[in-house]
C-alpha positions as CSV (number, residue, x, y, z in Angstrom):
1,M,-42.1,7.4,8.9
2,L,-43.5,3.9,8.5
3,L,-40.8,1.3,7.8
4,L,-42.0,-1.5,5.5
5,G,-40.4,-4.9,4.7
6,I,-38.0,-5.1,7.7
7,I,-37.7,-8.4,9.5
8,T,-35.9,-8.4,12.8
9,S,-33.2,-11.0,13.0
10,V,-29.9,-11.7,14.7
11,A,-27.1,-10.5,12.5
12,I,-24.4,-12.9,11.7
13,P,-21.1,-11.4,12.8
14,V,-18.2,-11.0,10.3
15,T,-15.3,-13.3,11.1
16,E,-11.6,-13.0,10.4
17,R,-12.0,-15.8,7.8
18,D,-14.7,-13.7,6.0
19,V,-12.4,-10.7,6.0
20,S,-9.4,-12.7,4.6
21,A,-11.6,-14.2,1.9
22,I,-13.1,-10.8,0.8
23,L,-9.7,-9.2,0.7
24,K,-8.4,-11.9,-1.6
25,K,-11.4,-11.4,-3.8
26,L,-10.7,-7.7,-3.9
27,D,-7.0,-8.3,-4.8
28,K,-8.2,-10.5,-7.7
29,E,-10.7,-7.8,-8.9
30,L,-8.0,-5.1,-8.7
31,S,-5.8,-7.2,-11.0
32,L,-8.6,-6.9,-13.6
33,R,-9.0,-3.2,-13.1
34,D,-7.8,-2.3,-16.6
35,V,-10.2,-4.7,-18.2
36,Y,-13.2,-3.1,-16.5
37,I,-11.9,0.4,-17.3
38,N,-11.5,-0.5,-21.0
39,S,-15.0,-2.0,-21.1
40,R,-16.5,1.2,-19.7
41,K,-14.5,3.3,-22.3
42,A,-15.8,1.1,-25.1
43,E,-19.4,1.6,-23.9
44,I,-18.9,5.4,-23.8
45,D,-17.3,5.4,-27.3
46,S,-20.3,3.5,-28.8
47,L,-22.7,6.1,-27.4
48,K,-20.7,9.0,-28.7
49,G,-21.2,7.7,-32.2
50,L,-25.0,8.3,-31.8
51,I,-24.4,12.0,-31.0
52,A,-22.6,12.6,-34.3
53,R,-25.4,11.0,-36.4
54,K,-27.1,13.7,-38.5
55,D,-30.4,11.8,-38.9
56,A,-30.9,11.5,-35.1
57,P,-33.5,13.8,-33.6
58,D,-32.4,16.5,-31.1
59,S,-34.3,15.0,-28.3
60,L,-32.4,11.7,-28.8
61,K,-29.1,13.4,-29.0
62,L,-29.8,15.3,-25.7
63,S,-30.7,12.0,-24.1
64,V,-27.5,10.4,-25.3
65,I,-25.4,13.4,-24.2
66,L,-26.9,13.0,-20.7
67,D,-26.2,9.3,-20.7
68,V,-22.6,9.8,-21.8
69,G,-22.2,12.5,-19.1
70,D,-23.6,10.1,-16.5
71,R,-21.2,7.3,-17.5
72,Y,-18.3,9.7,-17.3
73,S,-19.4,10.9,-13.8
74,A,-17.3,9.1,-11.2
75,F,-15.0,8.1,-14.1
76,N,-13.7,11.3,-15.6
77,T,-15.1,14.4,-14.0
78,D,-13.8,16.8,-16.6
79,S,-15.4,14.8,-19.5
80,A,-18.6,14.5,-17.5
81,L,-18.8,18.2,-17.0
82,W,-18.0,18.9,-20.6
83,F,-21.0,16.8,-21.8
84,Y,-23.3,18.2,-19.2
85,N,-22.3,21.8,-20.2
86,E,-22.7,20.8,-23.9
87,G,-26.2,19.4,-23.2
88,Y,-27.0,22.5,-21.2
89,R,-26.0,24.7,-24.1
90,R,-27.9,22.7,-26.7
91,S,-31.1,22.4,-24.7
92,R,-31.1,26.2,-24.1
93,M,-30.8,26.8,-27.8
94,L,-33.7,24.4,-28.4
95,E,-35.7,26.0,-25.5
96,M,-36.3,22.6,-24.0
97,D,-36.9,23.7,-20.4
98,S,-36.9,20.3,-18.7
99,A,-33.6,19.3,-20.4
100,V,-32.1,22.7,-19.4
101,V,-32.9,22.0,-15.7
102,R,-31.7,18.4,-15.9
103,F,-28.3,19.4,-17.3
104,A,-28.0,22.4,-14.9
105,L,-28.6,20.0,-12.0
106,R,-25.9,17.6,-13.2
107,C,-23.4,20.5,-13.6
108,A,-24.1,21.8,-10.2
109,T,-23.8,18.3,-8.6
110,Y,-20.3,17.6,-9.9
111,Q,-18.7,21.1,-10.2
112,P,-17.6,21.0,-6.5
113,L,-15.4,18.0,-7.2
114,V,-13.2,20.2,-9.4
115,L,-13.3,23.1,-6.8
116,L,-16.0,25.1,-8.7
117,I,-18.1,25.4,-5.5
118,S,-19.3,29.0,-6.0
119,R,-20.4,28.3,-9.6
120,A,-22.2,25.1,-8.4
121,T,-24.2,26.9,-5.7
122,Q,-25.1,29.8,-8.1
123,L,-26.3,27.4,-10.8
124,M,-28.4,25.5,-8.2
125,D,-29.9,28.7,-6.9
126,S,-30.8,29.7,-10.5
127,V,-32.7,26.5,-10.9
128,E,-34.6,27.1,-7.7
129,R,-35.5,30.7,-8.7
130,A,-36.7,29.6,-12.1
131,G,-38.8,26.7,-10.7
132,V,-38.4,23.0,-11.0
133,P,-40.4,21.5,-13.8
134,S,-43.0,18.8,-12.9
135,G,-41.4,15.3,-12.7
136,L,-37.9,16.6,-11.9
137,E,-38.5,17.1,-8.2
138,A,-36.6,14.0,-7.1
139,E,-33.7,14.8,-9.4
140,Y,-33.6,18.3,-8.0
141,H,-33.5,17.1,-4.3
142,D,-31.0,14.4,-5.2
143,A,-28.7,17.0,-6.8
144,Q,-29.0,19.3,-3.8
145,R,-28.1,16.4,-1.5
146,Q,-25.1,15.3,-3.5
147,M,-23.8,18.8,-4.1
148,N,-23.9,19.8,-0.5
149,S,-22.4,16.4,0.5
150,F,-19.4,17.1,-1.8
151,I,-19.0,20.7,-0.6
152,S,-19.1,19.6,3.1
153,N,-16.1,17.4,2.6
154,F,-14.0,20.4,1.9
155,Y,-14.8,22.0,5.2
156,V,-14.2,19.2,7.7
157,A,-11.7,21.5,9.5
158,S,-14.3,24.3,9.8
159,P,-17.1,22.8,12.0
160,D,-19.5,25.7,11.5
161,V,-19.3,25.7,7.7
162,F,-19.3,21.8,7.6
163,D,-22.4,21.6,9.8
164,Y,-24.2,24.2,7.5
165,F,-23.7,22.1,4.4
166,V,-24.4,18.8,6.2
167,K,-27.7,20.3,7.4
168,K,-28.6,21.4,3.8
169,Q,-27.7,17.9,2.6
170,T,-30.0,16.3,5.3
171,E,-32.9,18.6,4.4
172,A,-32.5,17.8,0.7
173,Q,-32.4,14.1,1.5
174,S,-35.6,14.3,3.5
175,R,-37.4,15.9,0.6
176,L,-35.9,13.4,-1.8
177,I,-37.2,10.5,0.3
178,E,-40.7,11.9,0.1
179,A,-40.5,12.3,-3.7
180,L,-39.2,8.8,-4.5
181,D,-41.1,5.6,-5.3
182,K,-41.3,3.7,-2.0
183,E,-40.4,0.4,-3.8
184,S,-37.3,1.8,-5.6
185,H,-33.7,1.0,-4.7
186,R,-33.0,4.7,-4.4
187,Y,-35.7,5.1,-1.8
188,K,-34.3,2.3,0.3
189,L,-30.7,3.7,0.0
190,N,-31.6,7.2,1.0
191,L,-33.9,5.9,3.8
192,G,-31.1,3.8,5.2
193,E,-28.7,6.8,5.0
194,S,-31.2,9.0,6.7
195,Y,-31.4,6.5,9.6
196,L,-27.6,6.3,9.7
197,S,-27.3,10.1,10.0
198,K,-29.7,10.0,13.0
199,G,-27.7,7.3,14.7
200,E,-30.4,4.7,14.4
201,Y,-27.9,2.0,13.4
202,V,-30.1,-1.1,13.8
203,T,-32.8,0.2,11.6
204,A,-30.3,1.6,9.1
205,K,-28.5,-1.8,8.9
206,A,-31.8,-3.6,8.3
207,V,-32.8,-1.4,5.5
208,L,-29.4,-1.4,3.8
209,S,-28.9,-5.1,4.2
210,D,-32.3,-5.8,2.6
211,L,-31.3,-3.5,-0.2
212,L,-27.9,-5.3,-0.7
213,D,-29.8,-8.6,-1.0
214,D,-31.8,-7.2,-3.9
215,M,-28.8,-6.1,-6.0
216,D,-25.6,-7.6,-7.4
217,D,-22.3,-5.9,-7.0
218,T,-22.4,-4.3,-10.5
219,H,-25.5,-2.2,-9.5
220,P,-24.6,1.5,-9.4
221,L,-26.0,1.8,-5.8
222,Y,-24.3,-1.3,-4.4
223,A,-21.0,0.3,-3.5
224,R,-22.7,3.2,-1.7
225,A,-24.9,0.9,0.3
226,S,-21.9,-1.3,1.3
227,H,-20.0,1.8,2.3
228,M,-22.9,2.9,4.6
229,L,-22.9,-0.6,6.2
230,A,-19.1,-0.1,6.8
231,D,-19.9,3.2,8.5
232,I,-22.4,1.5,10.7
233,A,-19.9,-1.2,11.7
234,K,-17.3,1.4,12.4
235,A,-19.7,3.4,14.6
236,K,-20.5,0.2,16.6
237,G,-16.8,-0.6,17.0
238,D,-17.0,-3.7,14.7
239,E,-13.7,-3.3,12.9
240,L,-13.9,-6.6,11.1
241,G,-17.4,-5.7,9.7
242,C,-16.0,-2.3,8.7
243,V,-13.2,-3.8,6.7
244,Y,-15.5,-6.4,5.2
245,Y,-18.1,-3.9,3.9
246,L,-15.4,-1.5,2.7
247,A,-14.0,-4.4,0.7
248,L,-17.4,-5.2,-0.8
249,S,-17.8,-1.5,-1.7
250,A,-14.3,-1.4,-3.3
251,I,-15.1,-4.6,-5.3
252,S,-18.2,-3.0,-6.7
253,D,-16.4,0.2,-7.5
254,T,-13.7,-1.8,-9.3
255,R,-16.1,-3.9,-11.3
256,C,-18.1,-0.8,-12.3
257,A,-14.9,1.0,-13.2
258,T,-15.8,3.8,-10.8
259,L,-12.8,6.0,-10.1
260,E,-14.3,8.7,-7.8
261,V,-14.3,6.5,-4.7
262,T,-13.5,6.6,-1.0
263,S,-13.8,2.9,0.0
264,L,-10.4,1.8,-1.2
265,Q,-8.5,4.7,0.4
266,E,-10.4,4.2,3.7
267,L,-9.6,0.5,3.5
268,G,-5.9,1.3,2.9
269,K,-5.7,3.5,6.0
270,I,-7.3,0.8,8.2
271,L,-5.0,-2.0,6.9
272,Y,-2.0,0.3,7.6
273,S,-3.0,0.6,11.2
274,H,-3.0,-3.3,11.3
275,D,0.5,-3.5,9.8
276,D,-0.7,-4.9,6.4
277,I,1.7,-2.5,4.8
278,E,1.9,-4.2,1.4
279,R,-1.9,-4.2,0.8
280,S,-2.2,-0.7,2.3
281,H,0.4,0.6,0.0
282,E,-1.2,-1.0,-3.0
283,Y,-4.8,0.1,-2.2
284,L,-3.8,3.7,-1.5
285,S,-1.6,3.9,-4.7
286,I,-4.6,2.7,-6.8
287,A,-6.9,5.1,-5.0
288,L,-4.5,8.0,-5.7
289,K,-4.2,6.9,-9.4
290,N,-8.1,6.7,-9.6
291,A,-8.4,10.2,-8.1
292,V,-5.8,11.7,-10.6
293,D,-7.4,9.9,-13.6
294,C,-10.8,11.1,-12.6
295,N,-9.5,14.6,-11.7
296,V,-11.3,14.7,-8.4
297,S,-9.4,17.2,-6.3
298,L,-11.1,16.2,-3.1
299,R,-10.1,12.5,-3.4
300,I,-6.5,13.4,-4.3
301,I,-6.2,15.5,-1.2
302,Q,-7.7,12.8,1.1
303,T,-5.6,10.0,-0.3
304,S,-2.4,12.0,-0.4
305,Q,-2.6,12.7,3.3
306,A,-2.1,9.0,4.1
307,I,0.6,8.3,1.5
308,P,3.6,9.7,3.4
309,F,3.0,7.4,6.4
310,I,2.7,4.4,4.1
311,E,5.8,5.3,2.2
312,S,7.8,5.5,5.4
313,A,6.7,2.0,6.4
314,H,7.3,0.7,2.9
315,R,10.8,2.1,2.8
316,S,11.5,0.4,6.2
317,E,10.4,-2.9,4.7
318,L,12.6,-2.4,1.6
319,A,15.6,-1.6,3.8
320,S,15.0,-4.8,5.8
321,S,14.7,-6.8,2.5
322,R,17.9,-5.3,1.2
323,R,19.8,-6.4,4.3
324,R,18.5,-9.9,4.0
325,I,19.5,-10.0,0.3
326,Y,23.1,-8.9,1.1
327,V,23.4,-11.7,3.6
328,V,22.1,-14.2,1.0
329,I,24.5,-12.8,-1.6
330,G,27.5,-13.3,0.8
331,V,26.5,-16.9,1.5
332,L,26.0,-17.7,-2.2
333,A,29.3,-16.1,-3.1
334,F,31.0,-18.4,-0.6
335,L,29.1,-21.4,-2.1
336,L,30.1,-20.4,-5.6
337,V,33.8,-20.3,-4.7
338,L,33.5,-23.6,-3.0
339,L,31.9,-25.1,-6.1
340,C,34.7,-23.8,-8.3
341,V,37.2,-25.4,-6.1
342,L,35.4,-28.7,-6.2
343,I,35.2,-28.6,-10.0
344,R,38.9,-28.0,-10.2
345,V,39.6,-31.0,-7.9
346,V,37.4,-33.2,-9.9
347,K,39.2,-32.3,-13.2
348,N,42.6,-33.2,-11.6
349,K,41.5,-36.6,-10.4
350,N,41.1,-38.5,-13.7
351,D,41.3,-41.9,-12.1
352,H,38.2,-41.2,-10.1
353,L,36.3,-39.5,-12.9
354,H,33.1,-41.6,-12.9
355,G,32.6,-41.4,-9.1
356,M,33.3,-37.7,-9.0
357,A,31.0,-36.9,-11.9
358,S,28.1,-38.4,-9.9
359,R,29.0,-36.3,-6.9
360,L,29.3,-33.2,-9.0
361,E,25.9,-33.8,-10.5
362,D,24.4,-33.8,-7.1
363,A,26.3,-30.6,-6.2
364,N,25.1,-28.9,-9.4
365,K,21.5,-29.7,-8.5
366,T,21.9,-28.2,-5.0
367,K,23.7,-25.2,-6.6
368,D,20.7,-24.6,-9.0
369,V,18.3,-24.5,-6.0
370,Y,20.5,-22.0,-4.2
371,I,20.9,-19.8,-7.2
372,T,17.2,-19.8,-8.0
373,Q,16.4,-18.8,-4.4
374,F,19.0,-16.0,-4.7
375,L,17.6,-14.8,-8.0
376,N,14.0,-14.8,-6.6
377,L,15.1,-12.7,-3.7
378,C,16.9,-10.3,-6.0
379,S,13.8,-10.1,-8.2
380,I,11.5,-9.3,-5.3
381,Y,13.9,-6.6,-4.2
382,M,14.2,-5.0,-7.6
383,D,10.4,-5.2,-8.1
384,K,9.7,-3.5,-4.8
385,L,12.2,-0.7,-5.6
386,N,10.6,-0.3,-9.0
387,Q,7.1,-0.1,-7.4
388,F,8.4,2.5,-5.0
389,N,9.9,4.5,-7.8
390,K,6.6,4.5,-9.7
391,V,4.5,5.5,-6.7
392,V,6.8,8.4,-5.9
393,N,6.7,9.5,-9.5
394,R,2.9,9.5,-9.5
395,K,2.9,11.5,-6.4
396,I,5.3,14.1,-7.8
397,S,3.3,14.3,-11.0
398,A,0.3,15.1,-8.9
399,G,2.2,18.0,-7.5
400,K,2.4,16.7,-3.9
401,V,6.0,16.2,-3.1
402,D,8.2,18.3,-5.4
403,D,11.4,17.7,-3.5
404,L,11.3,14.0,-4.5
405,F,10.9,14.6,-8.3
406,K,14.6,14.8,-9.2
407,L,15.2,11.6,-7.3
408,T,12.8,9.6,-9.4
409,K,12.6,11.3,-12.7
410,S,15.9,10.0,-14.2
411,G,15.2,6.5,-13.0
412,K,18.9,6.3,-12.0
413,F,18.1,4.5,-8.7
414,V,16.4,1.6,-10.5
415,E,19.1,1.5,-13.2
416,E,21.9,1.3,-10.6
417,Q,20.1,-1.5,-8.8
418,S,19.6,-3.4,-12.1
419,R,23.2,-2.8,-13.1
420,E,24.5,-4.2,-9.8
421,F,22.1,-7.2,-10.2
422,Y,23.4,-7.9,-13.7
423,E,27.0,-7.8,-12.5
424,V,26.4,-10.2,-9.6
425,F,24.3,-12.5,-11.9
426,D,26.9,-12.5,-14.8
427,D,29.7,-13.3,-12.4
428,A,27.8,-16.0,-10.5
429,F,26.4,-17.7,-13.6
430,L,29.7,-17.8,-15.6
431,H,31.5,-19.3,-12.6
432,I,29.1,-22.2,-12.9
433,Y,28.6,-22.3,-16.7
434,P,32.0,-21.0,-17.9
435,T,31.4,-22.2,-21.5
436,F,27.8,-21.1,-21.7
437,V,28.4,-18.5,-24.5
438,T,30.3,-21.1,-26.7
439,D,27.6,-23.7,-26.0
440,V,24.8,-21.4,-27.0
441,N,26.6,-20.3,-30.2
442,A,26.9,-24.0,-31.1
443,L,23.1,-24.2,-31.2
444,L,22.8,-21.2,-33.6
445,L,23.3,-20.8,-37.3
446,P,26.8,-19.7,-38.4
447,D,25.6,-16.3,-39.5
448,K,23.4,-15.8,-36.4
449,Q,26.1,-16.2,-33.7
450,I,26.1,-14.0,-30.6
451,V,29.1,-11.7,-30.5
452,L,29.8,-9.9,-27.2
453,R,31.1,-6.4,-27.1
454,E,34.5,-5.7,-25.5
455,G,34.3,-6.0,-21.7
456,E,30.9,-7.6,-21.9
457,R,30.4,-11.0,-20.1
458,L,26.7,-11.5,-20.9
459,N,24.2,-9.5,-22.9
460,T,20.4,-9.4,-22.7
461,D,20.1,-12.4,-25.1
462,L,22.4,-14.6,-23.0
463,R,20.8,-13.5,-19.7
464,I,17.4,-14.6,-20.9
465,L,18.8,-18.0,-21.9
466,A,20.8,-18.2,-18.6
467,L,17.6,-17.7,-16.6
468,M,15.8,-20.4,-18.7
469,R,18.8,-22.7,-18.0
470,L,18.3,-22.2,-14.3
471,G,14.7,-23.3,-14.6
472,I,13.0,-19.9,-14.7
473,D,10.9,-20.4,-17.9
474,D,8.0,-18.1,-17.2
475,T,8.1,-15.0,-19.5
476,S,6.6,-12.6,-17.0
477,R,9.1,-13.7,-14.3
478,I,12.0,-13.2,-16.7
479,A,10.7,-9.8,-17.6
480,Q,10.4,-8.8,-14.0
481,M,13.9,-10.0,-13.1
482,L,15.6,-8.2,-16.1
483,N,13.3,-5.1,-15.8
484,Y,11.9,-5.5,-19.3
485,S,8.3,-5.7,-20.6
486,V,6.7,-9.1,-21.1
487,Y,6.3,-8.3,-24.8
488,T,10.1,-7.6,-25.1
489,I,11.0,-11.0,-23.6
490,Y,8.4,-12.7,-25.7
491,T,10.0,-11.1,-28.8
492,Y,13.5,-12.1,-27.8
493,R,12.5,-15.7,-27.3
494,N,10.8,-15.9,-30.7
495,K,13.9,-14.4,-32.3
496,F,16.1,-17.1,-30.7
497,K,14.1,-19.8,-32.5
498,G,14.6,-18.0,-35.8
499,R,18.4,-18.1,-35.3
500,A,18.6,-21.7,-34.1
501,I,19.8,-24.7,-36.1
502,N,17.1,-26.8,-34.6
503,R,14.2,-24.3,-34.2
504,E,11.7,-26.7,-32.5
505,D,14.1,-28.1,-29.9
506,F,16.2,-25.0,-29.3
507,E,15.0,-24.3,-25.7
508,K,15.3,-28.0,-24.8
509,N,18.9,-28.0,-26.1
510,V,19.7,-24.9,-24.0
511,M,18.5,-26.8,-20.9
512,C,20.9,-29.6,-21.7
513,I,24.0,-27.3,-21.5
514,R,26.1,-28.6,-18.7
515,S,27.9,-26.6,-16.1
516,V,31.1,-28.5,-16.5
517,S,32.4,-29.5,-20.0
C-alpha cells in the first residue's frame, strides 16, 4: 500500500523531564475528572430532550438516539446498549433498513464488554447474511474490527482462541482501510494500527505521529492514537516513551470523560514497578472506579488483577508512616510537659515577670511550629487510612475481595483512628491553652455560649477554633483533619459568626487568645 504524507525525520527522544511534566499535567486533569464527567452528562441530557419531542420526525429521533448511544459508549455501557437496542427496535418497526443495520452493528460492537459474546457474534452474522446496505461498508468493517478486538481480550490465556479473533480483527481492519477516505483521521489511525500489528514500528510511528499533530487532545481518536504510540515505545524498549504516551492517552480520556479505558491502568502498573506507589495506587483506583461506573467487565477484571499488589505496598507505606507518627507524638508529648513546667516556673517568679514573659512568648512560637507539624503528620496519616478504607470498600462492592468487606463496612477502623487523634489533640491543646473554652465563650453572646457535656474536653466547635488558633485557617485542611466535609466546616464557621458578640472580628479575636493568662 502506498504511504502518503510521511516525512522521514529523526525522532526526538522522550526525557525524564518530559515524563515528569506530563505526569503532573495528568494529575491536574484527574483532579478535574468530575467536572468533565458532569459536562458530558449535561450534553447527553440535552439530547434526550429531543427524543421526547412529539413534533420531531422519526428519522431525526433515530439520529438522536444513535448520537446518545454513541455518547454513552465508553461512558456507560448499559445505557449505550439500551439506546442502541431502542433504536434497533424503532427502526425495525419503521422498516428503515439502513438504520436497522447501523443499530445492530452498534449492539454487536459493545455487547462483548458486558459478556454478551455469543449474542454479539450472532447479531453480526445476521447483518452479514442480510447484506450490508450501500454506504455502511466502513461502519460494518469497523464494527467487526472492534467487536473481535473486545472478544480477543477475554481469551488471552487461550492462545488458539485469542489468535482466531485477532485474525478476524486484522482482516476486518484491512477491509476497513480500503473502504475509508484516504484523507480522514480514521484512515490514518487504522493504517497506523495495521503497521503496528505487522511490527513495522518506524512507519507506524510516522503515521500516528502525523495524525496526533492534526488533532487536539479532546478529539475522540487522540487517546487511541497515543496508546498505539505507547505500544510502539514499549515494543522498542523505550520505557520513558511508553509512560509519556500512556499519560497523553489518559489525559485525553479524562478530558473526554471516557471511562472505558486501558491507558490509566497500564500506566498505574508501570509506575508500581518503578516504586511510585502513591501515583500507581491513585491511577489504578480511578481506573477501577471508571470500569465499575462504565460497567465494563473486561476492564474491571484487568484492573483488579493489579490492585492486590498495590494494596500490599500501600499498606507497608502506611505502617511506616504510622511508626514515624508515634515517634513524633512521643517527642511532642515530652515537649508539652516541658512547656507546662516552664509556665509554672514563670508564674512563681513574679519579680522576673517581664523578662520571663518575653522568653515564654518565644517558647510559645516554637511550640506552635511543633504542634502544627505534629497535626500535619497526623492529618496525612488519617487521610491515607481513609483513602485505603475507601479503596477497599470499592473493591468489595465490586465483588472482588469479600473477606475484606466486614473490615471496612462499619468504618470502625477510621473512627478509632479519629477518636485517638481527638484525644491526643484535646490533651495537647488544653495543656497549652488551658483557658481556651472560657476565652472563646467570652467572645460569644450570653445565650450562645458553648456548654460541654460531662467528661468532654473539647467538642467539634472548639476543635475547629483550636485549629484556627494554631494557624490552620484553610477550610479544606480543617475538614481533612477532623474527618468532616468541607461544607460542614464552612457551615460551622458561619454559625460561629452568628453567635459572636463582634461578628466581623470574631476569628481575629480567636487568634488573639493567649496560651497563658
